[in-house]
C-alpha positions in Angstrom: 46.6 -140.0 231.1 50.4 -140.8 230.0 52.2 -142.5 233.1 53.6 -140.0 235.5 57.8 -138.8 235.0 60.3 -140.1 237.2 61.4 -137.9 240.4 64.5 -137.3 238.3 62.4 -136.1 235.4 60.1 -134.6 237.6 62.9 -132.4 239.7 65.4 -131.9 236.1 62.2 -130.2 234.5 62.0 -128.0 237.6 65.7 -126.8 237.1 64.8 -126.2 233.5 62.4 -124.2 234.3 64.1 -122.5 237.4 66.6 -122.1 234.3 64.4 -119.8 232.3 64.9 -116.6 234.9 68.7 -116.9 234.0 70.0 -113.3 233.1 73.1 -114.6 231.2 73.8 -113.8 227.6 75.6 -117.1 226.5 74.2 -119.9 229.1 70.9 -120.6 230.9 71.4 -122.8 234.4 69.1 -123.5 236.5 69.0 -126.0 239.5 66.4 -127.9 241.8 68.0 -128.8 245.9 65.3 -131.3 247.5 65.9 -133.2 250.2 65.6 -137.2 251.3 61.7 -137.1 250.8 61.3 -135.2 247.6 60.4 -132.0 248.7 62.0 -128.8 247.4 63.9 -127.0 249.4 65.9 -124.4 247.0 66.5 -123.3 243.7 68.4 -121.3 241.9 69.6 -119.8 238.5 72.5 -118.5 236.6 72.8 -114.6 237.2 74.3 -111.5 238.9 73.4 -111.3 242.6 70.7 -109.6 243.9 71.1 -105.4 243.4 73.6 -106.0 240.8 72.5 -104.9 237.3 72.1 -108.3 235.1 74.5 -109.5 232.4 71.6 -109.7 229.9 68.7 -107.3 231.6 71.4 -104.7 232.3 74.0 -105.2 229.9 76.9 -105.1 232.3 78.2 -108.4 231.3 82.2 -107.9 230.0 82.0 -111.2 228.3 78.3 -111.3 227.3 78.8 -107.6 225.5 80.5 -109.6 222.8 77.7 -111.9 221.8 75.8 -113.2 219.3 72.7 -110.9 218.5 71.3 -111.9 215.4 70.1 -115.0 213.6 69.8 -115.9 209.7 66.5 -118.1 209.6 68.1 -121.6 210.2 69.6 -120.0 213.8 73.6 -118.9 212.3 74.5 -115.8 214.5 75.7 -113.0 212.3 75.2 -109.9 214.8 77.3 -108.8 217.8 75.6 -107.0 220.7 78.8 -104.9 220.5 77.3 -103.5 217.1 79.8 -105.9 215.2 79.3 -108.6 212.8 79.7 -112.2 214.4 81.7 -114.1 215.2 83.2 -111.2 217.2 86.9 -111.0 217.5 86.2 -109.4 221.0 84.5 -112.6 222.3 85.6 -115.0 224.8 85.4 -118.6 223.6 82.6 -120.4 224.8 85.0 -122.7 227.7 87.4 -119.7 228.4 88.3 -118.9 231.8 85.0 -117.2 233.9 87.3 -114.8 236.2 85.5 -111.8 234.9 81.8 -113.3 234.8 80.1 -111.1 237.4 76.9 -114.0 237.9 76.7 -116.5 240.3 76.2 -120.3 239.6 72.9 -121.9 239.7 74.0 -124.0 242.1 75.7 -122.1 244.5 72.4 -119.9 244.1 70.1 -122.6 245.0 72.4 -123.8 247.8 72.0 -120.3 249.3 68.6 -121.0 249.2 68.4 -123.6 251.0 68.7 -123.9 254.7 71.5 -125.0 255.9 70.5 -128.2 258.1 68.5 -129.3 254.6 71.7 -129.5 252.5 73.3 -132.7 254.1 71.8 -136.0 252.1 69.7 -133.5 249.3 70.0 -133.8 245.7 70.7 -131.4 243.4 69.5 -131.4 240.3 71.0 -129.2 237.5 71.1 -128.4 233.7 74.4 -129.1 233.3 77.5 -130.2 234.6 79.0 -128.0 237.3 82.1 -125.9 237.2 85.2 -127.7 239.4 84.3 -124.5 242.1 80.5 -125.2 242.1 81.6 -128.8 242.4 84.1 -127.8 245.4 80.4 -126.3 247.4 78.3 -129.0 246.6 80.8 -131.6 248.2 81.3 -129.0 251.0 77.6 -128.6 251.7 77.2 -132.4 252.0 74.7 -132.8 248.9 74.5 -137.0 248.7 73.8 -136.6 244.9 73.9 -134.2 241.6 71.7 -135.1 238.7 72.0 -133.6 235.5 70.6 -134.8 231.9 73.6 -137.0 230.7 74.8 -138.0 234.7 74.3 -138.7 237.7 76.8 -138.6 241.0 75.9 -140.5 244.1 78.4 -139.5 246.7 80.6 -142.1 247.8 80.2 -143.9 244.4 82.1 -141.0 242.1 84.3 -139.9 244.6 
């Protein structure tokens, strides 16, 4: 038997697992919220809210209607979901404004699915750096630590 993973590695793997449910055509993000006793309290992934047609599954995303649909053997995209060629002139830039995004972010969904009294002092594991709006929500909820594959932010140490 190989060594056991650290708690951080374990819960980051859980966030990656949650990301497999994401319904976004552009990014699959997952999040896991854990209390101080290493008990999972909430999970989330990015996608349209419950009851709203999904971005990928229902084709309702205004941004996702223009994303790569076909790839060459080496992974290079050549077709767009709109039926045109890739890169599509109508596609949004990867880091452009998400104001027309219908999805809730993984972080918001994990916070929503966690009992409010479990949030203060908890740790959020997420598969990528939170956006500015999610950072605001994270700070306001009392989450003490955020861990991504690249970073480890602890309240009081990083602002």
